[in-house]
N, C-alpha and C positions, 0 to 999 in steps of 0.2 A: 910528682904525684906517684904514690905507690900503686902499682897496677893491681894489687890485691884488693884495693878499695873501689875499683871501678865496677859499677853495677850496669847491667844491660838496660838499654832504653826501654825494652819491652817490660822488664821487671818494674821499672818506675811508672811507665805509662799505664800498666794494668792496675795501679793503685790510685789513679786519679779518677774521681767520681764527679758527676754533675749534680749538685744538690743546691736547692734554693737559687737556681739560675747562676751558679758560679762553679768554677772548677775547684775542687778541694781534695785534700788527702786526709785520711783518718789517722788518729793518734797511734793506733796499733800498727798500721802499715809503716808510718814514719819511724816508730820505735824499732821495728824489724829492720828497716833500711839502715838506721843509725847503729844497729847492733846493741841496743839497750832494751831494758824491760819497759813496757808501756807505763807501768807504775812510776818508774824513774823519770820518764818524759813528763808525765803529768805533774810530778813533784816540782820539777824545774819550772814548768809553766805557772803553777800556783804560787811559787816563790816570786815570780816576776809577772804577776797577773796584769799589772798596769801596762805592760808592753803588748798585751793582747786584747785590744778592743774587739767589739762584736764583728767588725768588718775584717778582722784578722783571724778570728777563731770563734766558733760557736758550738754548743753542744747539740747533738742530734735529738730530735723528739723521738718518742717511742715509735710513732708511725713511720718516720723516716728510717729508723733503724730496722724495723720489721720489713719495710719495703726493700732495703738493701739486702737483707738476709734472704728474702724470697727471690730476688733477682740473681744473686751470685751464690753459687754453692760454697765458695770459700768463706763466705760470711755466715754460714748456717751455724746454729748452736751445735754443741757436741764436738767442737774442734779440739777438744782436749783442754780448753780453758773456759771457765765460766766467767762471764762479764757481769760484775755487780752494778756497774755504772754505765750510763750511755756514753758512747764515744764522742770525743771532740773532733770537729772537722776544722782543718786549717786551710785558709785561702793562700794564694800565692804570697801575699804580704806576711801572713802569719808564719809561713814556712821560712821566709827570709828572716823574720824576727827570731825564729828558733835558733838560727845560727849564732845569735848573740847570747843565748842562754845555754847552749850546748857547745862546749869548747873543744871537744875531742877532734883529732885529725880526721877520723872517719866521718864525724858529723859535718865538718867543714867541706870535705870532698863530696859527700853525699848531697849536701845542699847545693853545691855548684852544679852537680849533675841534674838535680831536680829543677833548678832554675832554667837550665838549658832545655830541658824537656818542655817546661811551660812555655818558653819562647817558641819552640817548634810547634806546639799545639796552637798557640795564638796565630802563628804564621799560616798554618794549615787552615784555620778558620777564616782568615783574611783571604787566602787563595780561593777557598770555597765560595765566599761571598762574591768575590770578583767574577768567578765562573758563573754564578747564578745571575749576576747582572748582565754578563755577556749573553747568556741564554735568553734572558728576557728581551734584550735588544734584537737578537736574531728572530725570536718569535714575532716581535712587532713587525720586522721587515717582511717576514713570510706572510703575516696577516695582510699587510699592504699589498704584497705581490698577488696574493689570492684574490683580493678585491679588484686589482687591476686586470687580472686575467678574466674575471667575471665580467668586468666592464667591456673588455675587448669582445668576448663572446656575445654579449648583449648587442653590441654594435653590429657584429656580423649577422646575428639573427635579424636585426632591423633591416639591414641591407638585403638579405635574402628575401624577406617578406616583401620589400618594395619591388624587387626585381620580378617576383611572381605576380604582383598586382599590376604591373605595367601592361598597358595595351600595346599591341604592335604599332609601331610608328609608321606613318605614311612616309614612303621613301621620296626623297626629292632628287630630281636629276633627269637625265635623258632616259627615255623609255626605249627599249630595243624592240 
């Protein structure tokens, strides 16, 4: 692998967005990573449109696009390029499919790196979910311990009250 083709994890990670409850990358970001124009990427996709069903790729709505632009300064208008059409968002499977329609060495190596990042992101989400489950279990244990401590204190209170209410007992035995 040519070291000139290696992109940083941060560069790729910063272009993964969460839209419609899935991790996606936008056409313009992918084109930049592949070192081609967005127009050329879209041409290849349109020539092979049957390879990109809706669960592989979808076009953003105007409100989704505006929401992204308002959230990220890098997506604001006036970046030196006017976008005539709404961007396409590619899911992990769509990005994999891009490797079959973009055959340059850079596209292949970039796709490998992107897939590795997606795997890392998925693993981080799994790790986070496991941590959340562990935290819930600990909270339940603490809750039970709190109830047990309350129970012990209530028993102690009852014993203390009984001791205070007791009348002095008559002593049995020899008198001196």
